[in-house]
PDB file of N, H, CA, C and O in Angstrom:
ATOM      1  N   MET A   1       1.035 -22.739  -9.679  1.00  0.00           N
ATOM      2  CA  MET A   1       0.839 -21.237  -9.232  1.00  0.00           C
ATOM      3  C   MET A   1       1.718 -20.614 -10.397  1.00  0.00           C
ATOM      4  O   MET A   1       2.936 -20.762 -10.495  1.00  0.00           O
ATOM      5  N   LYS A   2       0.969 -19.948 -11.200  1.00  0.00           N
ATOM      6  H   LYS A   2      -0.021 -19.828 -11.121  1.00  0.00           H
ATOM      7  CA  LYS A   2       1.301 -18.906 -12.018  1.00  0.00           C
ATOM      8  C   LYS A   2       2.054 -18.380 -11.309  1.00  0.00           C
ATOM      9  O   LYS A   2       2.177 -18.493 -10.089  1.00  0.00           O
ATOM     10  N   ASN A   3       3.064 -17.267 -12.620  1.00  0.00           N
ATOM     11  H   ASN A   3       2.964 -17.175 -13.611  1.00  0.00           H
ATOM     12  CA  ASN A   3       4.402 -16.112 -11.931  1.00  0.00           C
ATOM     13  C   ASN A   3       3.208 -15.178 -11.947  1.00  0.00           C
ATOM     14  O   ASN A   3       3.402 -14.403 -11.011  1.00  0.00           O
ATOM     15  N   SER A   4       2.198 -14.905 -12.479  1.00  0.00           N
ATOM     16  H   SER A   4       2.040 -15.535 -13.239  1.00  0.00           H
ATOM     17  CA  SER A   4       1.101 -13.612 -12.511  1.00  0.00           C
ATOM     18  C   SER A   4       0.461 -13.987 -10.630  1.00  0.00           C
ATOM     19  O   SER A   4       0.362 -13.123  -9.759  1.00  0.00           O
ATOM     20  N   ASP A   5       0.230 -15.017 -10.509  1.00  0.00           N
ATOM     21  H   ASP A   5       0.311 -15.719 -11.217  1.00  0.00           H
ATOM     22  CA  ASP A   5       0.044 -15.052  -9.149  1.00  0.00           C
ATOM     23  C   ASP A   5       0.801 -14.744  -8.041  1.00  0.00           C
ATOM     24  O   ASP A   5       0.371 -14.155  -7.049  1.00  0.00           O
ATOM     25  N   PHE A   6       1.896 -15.129  -8.200  1.00  0.00           N
ATOM     26  H   PHE A   6       2.245 -15.608  -9.006  1.00  0.00           H
ATOM     27  CA  PHE A   6       2.867 -14.665  -7.125  1.00  0.00           C
ATOM     28  C   PHE A   6       2.925 -13.309  -7.665  1.00  0.00           C
ATOM     29  O   PHE A   6       2.844 -12.528  -6.718  1.00  0.00           O
ATOM     30  N   LEU A   7       3.031 -12.687  -8.785  1.00  0.00           N
ATOM     31  H   LEU A   7       3.097 -13.322  -9.555  1.00  0.00           H
ATOM     32  CA  LEU A   7       3.228 -11.160  -8.595  1.00  0.00           C
ATOM     33  C   LEU A   7       2.143 -11.017  -7.979  1.00  0.00           C
ATOM     34  O   LEU A   7       2.352 -10.333  -6.977  1.00  0.00           O
ATOM     35  N   ASN A   8       1.080 -11.317  -8.069  1.00  0.00           N
ATOM     36  H   ASN A   8       0.910 -11.873  -8.882  1.00  0.00           H
ATOM     37  CA  ASN A   8      -0.373 -10.768  -7.427  1.00  0.00           C
ATOM     38  C   ASN A   8       0.067 -10.868  -5.685  1.00  0.00           C
ATOM     39  O   ASN A   8       0.021 -10.029  -4.785  1.00  0.00           O
ATOM     40  N   ILE A   9       0.345 -11.791  -5.708  1.00  0.00           N
ATOM     41  H   ILE A   9       0.383 -12.473  -6.439  1.00  0.00           H
ATOM     42  CA  ILE A   9       0.579 -11.939  -3.613  1.00  0.00           C
ATOM     43  C   ILE A   9       1.352 -11.046  -3.357  1.00  0.00           C
ATOM     44  O   ILE A   9       1.050 -10.241  -2.476  1.00  0.00           O
ATOM     45  N   ILE A  10       2.473 -10.943  -3.999  1.00  0.00           N
ATOM     46  H   ILE A  10       2.719 -11.596  -4.715  1.00  0.00           H
ATOM     47  CA  ILE A  10       3.462  -9.807  -3.656  1.00  0.00           C
ATOM     48  C   ILE A  10       2.683  -8.278  -3.569  1.00  0.00           C
ATOM     49  O   ILE A  10       2.728  -7.558  -2.571  1.00  0.00           O
ATOM     50  N   PHE A  11       2.088  -8.006  -4.619  1.00  0.00           N
ATOM     51  H   PHE A  11       2.052  -8.591  -5.429  1.00  0.00           H
ATOM     52  CA  PHE A  11       1.436  -6.698  -4.214  1.00  0.00           C
ATOM     53  C   PHE A  11       0.490  -6.844  -3.478  1.00  0.00           C
ATOM     54  O   PHE A  11       0.107  -5.705  -3.211  1.00  0.00           O
ATOM     55  N   MET A  12      -0.330  -7.796  -2.818  1.00  0.00           N
ATOM     56  H   MET A  12      -0.019  -8.721  -3.035  1.00  0.00           H
ATOM     57  CA  MET A  12      -1.189  -7.884  -2.113  1.00  0.00           C
ATOM     58  C   MET A  12      -0.453  -7.259  -0.486  1.00  0.00           C
ATOM     59  O   MET A  12      -0.787  -6.355   0.281  1.00  0.00           O
ATOM     60  N   ALA A  13       0.640  -8.238  -0.487  1.00  0.00           N
ATOM     61  H   ALA A  13       0.911  -8.972  -1.109  1.00  0.00           H
ATOM     62  CA  ALA A  13       1.722  -8.093   0.706  1.00  0.00           C
ATOM     63  C   ALA A  13       2.311  -6.732   0.696  1.00  0.00           C
ATOM     64  O   ALA A  13       2.724  -6.441   1.819  1.00  0.00           O
ATOM     65  N   ILE A  14       2.488  -5.825  -0.159  1.00  0.00           N
ATOM     66  H   ILE A  14       2.154  -6.061  -1.071  1.00  0.00           H
ATOM     67  CA  ILE A  14       2.868  -4.424  -0.198  1.00  0.00           C
ATOM     68  C   ILE A  14       1.526  -3.581   0.230  1.00  0.00           C
ATOM     69  O   ILE A  14       1.496  -2.440   0.690  1.00  0.00           O
ATOM     70  N   GLY A  15       0.553  -4.354  -0.016  1.00  0.00           N
ATOM     71  H   GLY A  15       0.577  -5.282  -0.390  1.00  0.00           H
ATOM     72  CA  GLY A  15      -0.800  -2.946  -0.108  1.00  0.00           C
ATOM     73  C   GLY A  15      -1.492  -3.074   1.642  1.00  0.00           C
ATOM     74  O   GLY A  15      -2.154  -2.259   2.285  1.00  0.00           O
ATOM     75  N   VAL A  16      -1.006  -4.419   1.987  1.00  0.00           N
ATOM     76  H   VAL A  16      -0.469  -5.080   1.464  1.00  0.00           H
ATOM     77  CA  VAL A  16      -0.893  -4.748   3.673  1.00  0.00           C
ATOM     78  C   VAL A  16      -0.224  -4.534   4.268  1.00  0.00           C
ATOM     79  O   VAL A  16      -0.470  -4.590   5.473  1.00  0.00           O
ATOM     80  N   PHE A  17       1.236  -4.095   3.737  1.00  0.00           N
ATOM     81  H   PHE A  17       1.436  -4.049   2.758  1.00  0.00           H
ATOM     82  CA  PHE A  17       2.158  -3.514   5.013  1.00  0.00           C
ATOM     83  C   PHE A  17       1.864  -1.783   4.698  1.00  0.00           C
ATOM     84  O   PHE A  17       2.060  -1.079   5.689  1.00  0.00           O
ATOM     85  N   SER A  18       1.568  -1.292   3.852  1.00  0.00           N
ATOM     86  H   SER A  18       1.409  -1.864   3.048  1.00  0.00           H
ATOM     87  CA  SER A  18       1.073   0.307   3.558  1.00  0.00           C
ATOM     88  C   SER A  18      -0.066   0.492   4.523  1.00  0.00           C
ATOM     89  O   SER A  18      -0.129   1.514   5.207  1.00  0.00           O
ATOM     90  N   ILE A  19      -0.863  -0.349   4.594  1.00  0.00           N
ATOM     91  H   ILE A  19      -0.812  -1.179   4.039  1.00  0.00           H
ATOM     92  CA  ILE A  19      -2.027  -0.422   5.290  1.00  0.00           C
ATOM     93  C   ILE A  19      -1.609  -0.330   6.971  1.00  0.00           C
ATOM     94  O   ILE A  19      -1.658   0.593   7.784  1.00  0.00           O
ATOM     95  N   ILE A  20      -1.240  -1.555   7.044  1.00  0.00           N
ATOM     96  H   ILE A  20      -1.200  -2.305   6.383  1.00  0.00           H
ATOM     97  CA  ILE A  20      -0.717  -1.390   8.747  1.00  0.00           C
ATOM     98  C   ILE A  20       0.309   0.012   9.127  1.00  0.00           C
ATOM     99  O   ILE A  20       0.159   0.661  10.162  1.00  0.00           O
ATOM    100  N   ALA A  21       1.294   0.303   8.147  1.00  0.00           N
ATOM    101  H   ALA A  21       1.416  -0.223   7.306  1.00  0.00           H
ATOM    102  CA  ALA A  21       1.922   1.107   8.692  1.00  0.00           C
ATOM    103  C   ALA A  21       0.856   2.300   9.047  1.00  0.00           C
ATOM    104  O   ALA A  21       0.705   2.700  10.202  1.00  0.00           O
ATOM    105  N   SER A  22       0.272   2.723   8.144  1.00  0.00           N
ATOM    106  H   SER A  22       0.394   2.398   7.206  1.00  0.00           H
ATOM    107  CA  SER A  22      -0.818   3.973   8.259  1.00  0.00           C
ATOM    108  C   SER A  22      -1.530   4.295   9.362  1.00  0.00           C
ATOM    109  O   SER A  22      -1.717   5.364   9.942  1.00  0.00           O
ATOM    110  N   ILE A  23      -2.037   2.760   9.628  1.00  0.00           N
ATOM    111  H   ILE A  23      -1.885   1.891   9.158  1.00  0.00           H
ATOM    112  CA  ILE A  23      -2.698   2.577  11.076  1.00  0.00           C
ATOM    113  C   ILE A  23      -2.255   3.066  12.192  1.00  0.00           C
ATOM    114  O   ILE A  23      -2.650   3.964  12.936  1.00  0.00           O
ATOM    115  N   ILE A  24      -1.068   2.092  12.208  1.00  0.00           N
ATOM    116  H   ILE A  24      -0.747   1.363  11.603  1.00  0.00           H
ATOM    117  CA  ILE A  24      -0.082   2.281  13.264  1.00  0.00           C
ATOM    118  C   ILE A  24       0.606   3.373  13.514  1.00  0.00           C
ATOM    119  O   ILE A  24       1.457   3.543  14.387  1.00  0.00           O
ATOM    120  N   ASN A  25       0.183   4.163  12.663  1.00  0.00           N
ATOM    121  H   ASN A  25      -0.508   4.025  11.954  1.00  0.00           H
ATOM    122  CA  ASN A  25       1.477   5.427  12.532  1.00  0.00           C
ATOM    123  C   ASN A  25       2.753   5.308  12.684  1.00  0.00           C
ATOM    124  O   ASN A  25       3.304   6.107  13.441  1.00  0.00           O
ATOM    125  N   TRP A  26       3.614   4.195  11.947  1.00  0.00           N
ATOM    126  H   TRP A  26       3.167   3.546  11.332  1.00  0.00           H
ATOM    127  CA  TRP A  26       4.743   3.594  11.854  1.00  0.00           C
ATOM    128  C   TRP A  26       5.926   4.559  11.333  1.00  0.00           C
ATOM    129  O   TRP A  26       6.257   4.823  10.177  1.00  0.00           O
ATOM    130  N   ASP A  27       6.578   5.101  12.854  1.00  0.00           N
ATOM    131  H   ASP A  27       6.309   4.886  13.793  1.00  0.00           H
ATOM    132  CA  ASP A  27       7.811   6.507  12.495  1.00  0.00           C
ATOM    133  C   ASP A  27       8.496   5.804  11.189  1.00  0.00           C
ATOM    134  O   ASP A  27       8.435   6.308  10.067  1.00  0.00           O
ATOM    135  N   ALA A  28       9.143   4.600  11.476  1.00  0.00           N
ATOM    136  H   ALA A  28       9.193   4.190  12.387  1.00  0.00           H
ATOM    137  CA  ALA A  28      10.060   4.337  10.525  1.00  0.00           C
ATOM    138  C   ALA A  28       9.695   3.932   8.871  1.00  0.00           C
ATOM    139  O   ALA A  28      10.344   3.420   7.959  1.00  0.00           O
ATOM    140  N   PHE A  29       8.267   4.464   9.021  1.00  0.00           N
ATOM    141  H   PHE A  29       7.740   4.880   9.762  1.00  0.00           H
ATOM    142  CA  PHE A  29       7.850   4.161   7.568  1.00  0.00           C
ATOM    143  C   PHE A  29       7.715   6.021   7.179  1.00  0.00           C
ATOM    144  O   PHE A  29       7.754   6.657   6.125  1.00  0.00           O
ATOM    145  N   PHE A  30       7.616   6.241   8.019  1.00  0.00           N
ATOM    146  H   PHE A  30       7.585   5.724   8.874  1.00  0.00           H
ATOM    147  CA  PHE A  30       7.067   7.901   7.637  1.00  0.00           C
ATOM    148  C   PHE A  30       7.968   8.821   7.955  1.00  0.00           C
ATOM    149  O   PHE A  30       7.826  10.040   7.855  1.00  0.00           O
ATOM    150  N   ASN A  31       9.096   8.111   8.421  1.00  0.00           N
ATOM    151  H   ASN A  31       9.211   7.121   8.503  1.00  0.00           H
ATOM    152  CA  ASN A  31      10.346   8.997   8.596  1.00  0.00           C
ATOM    153  C   ASN A  31      11.614   8.613   7.239  1.00  0.00           C
ATOM    154  O   ASN A  31      12.773   9.019   7.154  1.00  0.00           O
ATOM    155  N   SER A  32      10.931   7.804   6.418  1.00  0.00           N
ATOM    156  H   SER A  32       9.990   7.474   6.487  1.00  0.00           H
ATOM    157  CA  SER A  32      11.653   7.813   5.365  1.00  0.00           C
ATOM    158  C   SER A  32      11.839   8.859   4.190  1.00  0.00           C
ATOM    159  O   SER A  32      10.906   9.662   4.186  1.00  0.00           O
ATOM    160  N   SER A  33      12.691   9.065   3.278  1.00  0.00           N
ATOM    161  H   SER A  33      13.449   8.413   3.281  1.00  0.00           H
ATOM    162  CA  SER A  33      12.985  10.413   2.397  1.00  0.00           C
ATOM    163  C   SER A  33      11.869   9.863   1.564  1.00  0.00           C
ATOM    164  O   SER A  33      11.031  10.735   1.334  1.00  0.00           O
ATOM    165  N   LYS A  34      11.538   8.504   0.950  1.00  0.00           N
ATOM    166  H   LYS A  34      12.219   7.795   1.137  1.00  0.00           H
ATOM    167  CA  LYS A  34      10.238   8.917   0.190  1.00  0.00           C
ATOM    168  C   LYS A  34       8.941   9.006   0.504  1.00  0.00           C
ATOM    169  O   LYS A  34       7.977   9.200  -0.236  1.00  0.00           O
ATOM    170  N   ALA A  35       9.014   8.795   2.043  1.00  0.00           N
ATOM    171  H   ALA A  35       9.798   8.638   2.644  1.00  0.00           H
ATOM    172  CA  ALA A  35       7.762   9.507   2.225  1.00  0.00           C
ATOM    173  C   ALA A  35       7.813  10.882   2.565  1.00  0.00           C
ATOM    174  O   ALA A  35       6.735  11.446   2.757  1.00  0.00           O
ATOM    175  N   GLY A  36       8.563  11.342   2.644  1.00  0.00           N
ATOM    176  H   GLY A  36       9.439  10.884   2.488  1.00  0.00           H
ATOM    177  CA  GLY A  36       8.606  12.930   2.812  1.00  0.00           C
ATOM    178  C   GLY A  36       7.955  13.968   2.216  1.00  0.00           C
ATOM    179  O   GLY A  36       7.499  15.038   2.620  1.00  0.00           O
ATOM    180  N   ILE A  37       8.049  13.084   0.538  1.00  0.00           N
ATOM    181  H   ILE A  37       8.419  12.215   0.209  1.00  0.00           H
ATOM    182  CA  ILE A  37       7.368  14.021  -0.349  1.00  0.00           C
ATOM    183  C   ILE A  37       6.121  14.405   0.235  1.00  0.00           C
ATOM    184  O   ILE A  37       5.748  15.575   0.333  1.00  0.00           O
ATOM    185  N   PHE A  38       5.261  13.058   0.754  1.00  0.00           N
ATOM    186  H   PHE A  38       5.564  12.109   0.675  1.00  0.00           H
ATOM    187  CA  PHE A  38       3.964  13.517   0.650  1.00  0.00           C
ATOM    188  C   PHE A  38       3.685  13.866   2.300  1.00  0.00           C
ATOM    189  O   PHE A  38       2.529  13.861   2.724  1.00  0.00           O
ATOM    190  N   LEU A  39       4.584  14.102   2.992  1.00  0.00           N
ATOM    191  H   LEU A  39       5.523  14.107   2.647  1.00  0.00           H
ATOM    192  CA  LEU A  39       4.711  14.483   4.533  1.00  0.00           C
ATOM    193  C   LEU A  39       4.593  16.064   4.062  1.00  0.00           C
ATOM    194  O   LEU A  39       3.642  16.774   4.391  1.00  0.00           O
ATOM    195  N   LYS A  40       5.360  16.374   3.493  1.00  0.00           N
ATOM    196  H   LYS A  40       6.132  15.798   3.226  1.00  0.00           H
ATOM    197  CA  LYS A  40       5.509  17.917   3.297  1.00  0.00           C
ATOM    198  C   LYS A  40       3.941  18.381   2.004  1.00  0.00           C
ATOM    199  O   LYS A  40       3.472  19.489   1.741  1.00  0.00           O
ATOM    200  N   LEU A  41       3.646  17.350   1.620  1.00  0.00           N
ATOM    201  H   LEU A  41       4.027  16.450   1.833  1.00  0.00           H
ATOM    202  CA  LEU A  41       2.273  18.067   0.728  1.00  0.00           C
ATOM    203  C   LEU A  41       1.270  17.740   1.597  1.00  0.00           C
ATOM    204  O   LEU A  41       0.304  18.494   1.480  1.00  0.00           O
ATOM    205  N   PHE A  42       1.146  16.861   2.454  1.00  0.00           N
ATOM    206  H   PHE A  42       1.930  16.248   2.549  1.00  0.00           H
ATOM    207  CA  PHE A  42      -0.293  16.551   3.320  1.00  0.00           C
ATOM    208  C   PHE A  42      -0.041  16.508   4.898  1.00  0.00           C
ATOM    209  O   PHE A  42      -1.019  16.177   5.568  1.00  0.00           O
ATOM    210  N   GLY A  43       0.983  16.761   5.484  1.00  0.00           N
ATOM    211  H   GLY A  43       1.777  17.031   4.940  1.00  0.00           H
ATOM    212  CA  GLY A  43       1.008  16.569   6.509  1.00  0.00           C
ATOM    213  C   GLY A  43       1.231  14.918   7.054  1.00  0.00           C
ATOM    214  O   GLY A  43       1.400  13.934   6.334  1.00  0.00           O
ATOM    215  N   ARG A  44       1.170  14.968   8.573  1.00  0.00           N
ATOM    216  H   ARG A  44       1.032  15.767   9.158  1.00  0.00           H
ATOM    217  CA  ARG A  44       1.457  13.179   8.876  1.00  0.00           C
ATOM    218  C   ARG A  44       0.177  12.825   8.846  1.00  0.00           C
ATOM    219  O   ARG A  44       0.006  11.812   8.169  1.00  0.00           O
ATOM    220  N   ASN A  45      -0.900  13.317   9.371  1.00  0.00           N
ATOM    221  H   ASN A  45      -0.761  14.140   9.922  1.00  0.00           H
ATOM    222  CA  ASN A  45      -2.725  12.734   9.115  1.00  0.00           C
ATOM    223  C   ASN A  45      -2.983  12.716   7.572  1.00  0.00           C
ATOM    224  O   ASN A  45      -3.764  11.852   7.173  1.00  0.00           O
ATOM    225  N   GLY A  46      -2.571  13.337   6.900  1.00  0.00           N
ATOM    226  H   GLY A  46      -1.937  14.038   7.224  1.00  0.00           H
ATOM    227  CA  GLY A  46      -2.815  13.282   5.165  1.00  0.00           C
ATOM    228  C   GLY A  46      -2.259  12.314   4.307  1.00  0.00           C
ATOM    229  O   GLY A  46      -2.778  11.869   3.283  1.00  0.00           O
ATOM    230  N   SER A  47      -0.921  11.951   4.903  1.00  0.00           N
ATOM    231  H   SER A  47      -0.500  12.313   5.735  1.00  0.00           H
ATOM    232  CA  SER A  47      -0.102  11.193   4.529  1.00  0.00           C
ATOM    233  C   SER A  47      -0.479   9.576   4.983  1.00  0.00           C
ATOM    234  O   SER A  47       0.002   8.639   4.345  1.00  0.00           O
ATOM    235  N   ARG A  48      -1.220   9.395   5.935  1.00  0.00           N
ATOM    236  H   ARG A  48      -1.611  10.156   6.453  1.00  0.00           H
ATOM    237  CA  ARG A  48      -1.358   8.421   6.672  1.00  0.00           C
ATOM    238  C   ARG A  48      -3.109   7.655   5.879  1.00  0.00           C
ATOM    239  O   ARG A  48      -3.501   6.488   5.860  1.00  0.00           O
ATOM    240  N   ILE A  49      -3.721   8.854   5.369  1.00  0.00           N
ATOM    241  H   ILE A  49      -3.403   9.802   5.385  1.00  0.00           H
ATOM    242  CA  ILE A  49      -4.772   8.514   4.686  1.00  0.00           C
ATOM    243  C   ILE A  49      -4.227   8.213   3.258  1.00  0.00           C
ATOM    244  O   ILE A  49      -4.572   7.126   2.794  1.00  0.00           O
ATOM    245  N   PHE A  50      -3.531   8.902   2.586  1.00  0.00           N
ATOM    246  H   PHE A  50      -3.250   9.785   2.962  1.00  0.00           H
ATOM    247  CA  PHE A  50      -2.844   8.371   1.344  1.00  0.00           C
ATOM    248  C   PHE A  50      -2.221   7.463   1.371  1.00  0.00           C
ATOM    249  O   PHE A  50      -1.930   7.075   0.240  1.00  0.00           O
ATOM    250  N   TYR A  51      -1.732   6.720   2.368  1.00  0.00           N
ATOM    251  H   TYR A  51      -1.968   7.035   3.287  1.00  0.00           H
ATOM    252  CA  TYR A  51      -1.046   5.407   2.249  1.00  0.00           C
ATOM    253  C   TYR A  51      -2.052   4.374   2.404  1.00  0.00           C
ATOM    254  O   TYR A  51      -1.999   3.301   1.804  1.00  0.00           O
ATOM    255  N   PHE A  52      -3.225   4.798   3.440  1.00  0.00           N
ATOM    256  H   PHE A  52      -3.268   5.669   3.928  1.00  0.00           H
ATOM    257  CA  PHE A  52      -3.871   3.668   3.482  1.00  0.00           C
ATOM    258  C   PHE A  52      -4.670   3.515   2.516  1.00  0.00           C
ATOM    259  O   PHE A  52      -5.214   2.412   2.460  1.00  0.00           O
ATOM    260  N   LEU A  53      -5.067   4.683   1.288  1.00  0.00           N
ATOM    261  H   LEU A  53      -4.625   5.579   1.333  1.00  0.00           H
ATOM    262  CA  LEU A  53      -5.798   4.513   0.410  1.00  0.00           C
ATOM    263  C   LEU A  53      -5.003   3.857  -0.158  1.00  0.00           C
ATOM    264  O   LEU A  53      -5.240   2.657  -0.298  1.00  0.00           O
ATOM    265  N   LEU A  54      -4.020   4.320  -0.578  1.00  0.00           N
ATOM    266  H   LEU A  54      -3.828   5.295  -0.464  1.00  0.00           H
ATOM    267  CA  LEU A  54      -2.854   3.600  -1.847  1.00  0.00           C
ATOM    268  C   LEU A  54      -2.491   2.208  -1.608  1.00  0.00           C
ATOM    269  O   LEU A  54      -2.298   1.395  -2.511  1.00  0.00           O
ATOM    270  N   GLY A  55      -2.386   1.908  -0.091  1.00  0.00           N
ATOM    271  H   GLY A  55      -2.542   2.569   0.643  1.00  0.00           H
ATOM    272  CA  GLY A  55      -2.544   0.324   0.368  1.00  0.00           C
ATOM    273  C   GLY A  55      -3.691  -0.524  -0.495  1.00  0.00           C
ATOM    274  O   GLY A  55      -3.615  -1.474  -1.274  1.00  0.00           O
ATOM    275  N   THR A  56      -4.665   0.189  -0.037  1.00  0.00           N
ATOM    276  H   THR A  56      -4.726   0.961   0.596  1.00  0.00           H
ATOM    277  CA  THR A  56      -6.218  -0.713  -0.369  1.00  0.00           C
ATOM    278  C   THR A  56      -6.041  -0.533  -1.864  1.00  0.00           C
ATOM    279  O   THR A  56      -5.707  -1.645  -2.273  1.00  0.00           O
ATOM    280  N   THR A  57      -6.084   0.104  -2.634  1.00  0.00           N
ATOM    281  H   THR A  57      -6.356   1.007  -2.302  1.00  0.00           H
ATOM    282  CA  THR A  57      -6.088   0.236  -3.674  1.00  0.00           C
ATOM    283  C   THR A  57      -4.911  -0.746  -4.591  1.00  0.00           C
ATOM    284  O   THR A  57      -5.167  -1.087  -5.746  1.00  0.00           O
ATOM    285  N   ILE A  58      -3.737  -1.097  -3.968  1.00  0.00           N
ATOM    286  H   ILE A  58      -3.529  -0.821  -3.030  1.00  0.00           H
ATOM    287  CA  ILE A  58      -3.027  -2.640  -4.379  1.00  0.00           C
ATOM    288  C   ILE A  58      -3.270  -3.446  -4.171  1.00  0.00           C
ATOM    289  O   ILE A  58      -3.164  -4.373  -4.973  1.00  0.00           O
ATOM    290  N   PHE A  59      -3.827  -3.612  -2.753  1.00  0.00           N
ATOM    291  H   PHE A  59      -3.913  -2.859  -2.101  1.00  0.00           H
ATOM    292  CA  PHE A  59      -4.268  -4.804  -2.244  1.00  0.00           C
ATOM    293  C   PHE A  59      -5.379  -5.305  -3.360  1.00  0.00           C
ATOM    294  O   PHE A  59      -5.395  -6.424  -3.873  1.00  0.00           O
ATOM    295  N   SER A  60      -6.236  -4.307  -3.602  1.00  0.00           N
ATOM    296  H   SER A  60      -6.223  -3.399  -3.185  1.00  0.00           H
ATOM    297  CA  SER A  60      -7.653  -4.602  -3.858  1.00  0.00           C
ATOM    298  C   SER A  60      -7.205  -5.322  -5.780  1.00  0.00           C
ATOM    299  O   SER A  60      -7.770  -6.288  -6.294  1.00  0.00           O
ATOM    300  N   ILE A  61      -6.207  -4.568  -6.365  1.00  0.00           N
ATOM    301  H   ILE A  61      -5.748  -3.784  -5.948  1.00  0.00           H
ATOM    302  CA  ILE A  61      -5.656  -4.864  -7.667  1.00  0.00           C
ATOM    303  C   ILE A  61      -5.354  -6.350  -7.680  1.00  0.00           C
ATOM    304  O   ILE A  61      -5.877  -7.216  -8.381  1.00  0.00           O
ATOM    305  N   GLY A  62      -4.397  -6.471  -6.758  1.00  0.00           N
ATOM    306  H   GLY A  62      -3.972  -5.768  -6.188  1.00  0.00           H
ATOM    307  CA  GLY A  62      -4.192  -7.749  -6.624  1.00  0.00           C
ATOM    308  C   GLY A  62      -5.037  -8.997  -6.294  1.00  0.00           C
ATOM    309  O   GLY A  62      -5.018 -10.051  -6.929  1.00  0.00           O
ATOM    310  N   LEU A  63      -5.813  -8.708  -5.160  1.00  0.00           N
ATOM    311  H   LEU A  63      -5.829  -7.852  -4.643  1.00  0.00           H
ATOM    312  CA  LEU A  63      -7.116  -9.744  -4.764  1.00  0.00           C
ATOM    313  C   LEU A  63      -7.796  -9.736  -6.273  1.00  0.00           C
ATOM    314  O   LEU A  63      -8.016 -10.860  -6.725  1.00  0.00           O
ATOM    315  N   LEU A  64      -8.060  -8.908  -6.890  1.00  0.00           N
ATOM    316  H   LEU A  64      -7.881  -7.995  -6.524  1.00  0.00           H
ATOM    317  CA  LEU A  64      -9.358  -9.026  -8.292  1.00  0.00           C
ATOM    318  C   LEU A  64      -8.656  -9.551  -9.380  1.00  0.00           C
ATOM    319  O   LEU A  64      -9.272 -10.052 -10.320  1.00  0.00           O
ATOM    320  N   SER A  65      -6.853  -9.466  -9.350  1.00  0.00           N
ATOM    321  H   SER A  65      -6.352  -9.059  -8.586  1.00  0.00           H
ATOM    322  CA  SER A  65      -6.435 -10.126 -10.609  1.00  0.00           C
ATOM    323  C   SER A  65      -6.095 -11.823 -10.181  1.00  0.00           C
ATOM    324  O   SER A  65      -5.703 -12.613 -11.039  1.00  0.00           O
ATOM    325  N   ILE A  66      -6.274 -12.157  -8.978  1.00  0.00           N
ATOM    326  H   ILE A  66      -6.592 -11.515  -8.280  1.00  0.00           H
ATOM    327  CA  ILE A  66      -6.416 -13.569  -8.480  1.00  0.00           C
ATOM    328  C   ILE A  66      -7.405 -13.827  -8.673  1.00  0.00           C
ATOM    329  O   ILE A  66      -7.378 -14.908  -9.262  1.00  0.00           O
ATOM    330  N   LEU A  67      -8.767 -13.370  -8.495  1.00  0.00           N
ATOM    331  H   LEU A  67      -8.788 -12.492  -8.016  1.00  0.00           H
ATOM    332  CA  LEU A  67     -10.064 -13.678  -8.777  1.00  0.00           C
ATOM    333  C   LEU A  67     -10.324 -13.718 -10.036  1.00  0.00           C
ATOM    334  O   LEU A  67     -11.469 -13.976 -10.407  1.00  0.00           O
ATOM    335  N   ASN A  68      -9.404 -13.493 -10.850  1.00  0.00           N
ATOM    336  H   ASN A  68      -8.474 -13.284 -10.549  1.00  0.00           H
ATOM    337  CA  ASN A  68      -9.996 -13.042 -12.558  1.00  0.00           C
ATOM    338  C   ASN A  68     -10.757 -12.345 -12.838  1.00  0.00           C
ATOM    339  O   ASN A  68     -11.391 -12.625 -13.856  1.00  0.00           O
ATOM    340  N   ILE A  69     -11.118 -11.019 -12.065  1.00  0.00           N
ATOM    341  H   ILE A  69     -10.602 -10.792 -11.239  1.00  0.00           H
ATOM    342  CA  ILE A  69     -12.240 -10.281 -11.916  1.00  0.00           C
ATOM    343  C   ILE A  69     -11.607  -9.153 -13.101  1.00  0.00           C
ATOM    344  O   ILE A  69     -12.329  -8.585 -13.920  1.00  0.00           O
ATOM    345  N   ILE A  70     -10.216  -8.976 -13.009  1.00  0.00           N
ATOM    346  H   ILE A  70      -9.629  -9.438 -12.344  1.00  0.00           H
ATOM    347  CA  ILE A  70      -9.738  -8.152 -13.903  1.00  0.00           C
ATOM    348  C   ILE A  70      -8.508  -8.955 -14.447  1.00  0.00           C
ATOM    349  O   ILE A  70      -8.119  -9.962 -13.855  1.00  0.00           O
ATOM    350  N   GLU A  71      -7.940  -8.521 -15.512  1.00  0.00           N
ATOM    351  H   GLU A  71      -8.256  -7.702 -15.993  1.00  0.00           H
ATOM    352  CA  GLU A  71      -6.808  -8.950 -16.205  1.00  0.00           C
ATOM    353  C   GLU A  71      -5.692  -8.320 -16.154  1.00  0.00           C
ATOM    354  O   GLU A  71      -4.719  -8.737 -16.782  1.00  0.00           O
TER     355      GLU A  71
END
């Protein structure tokens, strides 16, 4: 396994974490100080949508890079 593959797997795990946190509306995730910025901007449901889309994007980039579709 190359180092870049390991990094892409980490990206995919972060993406999955963000997706799951947004789907189950995880309080520990949304009550963090870093999520507070998006809560103020978008509200709770808007932040959930934002983090779902962000997680999907991060996961997709990691997957596409592992599959050598993007470099």
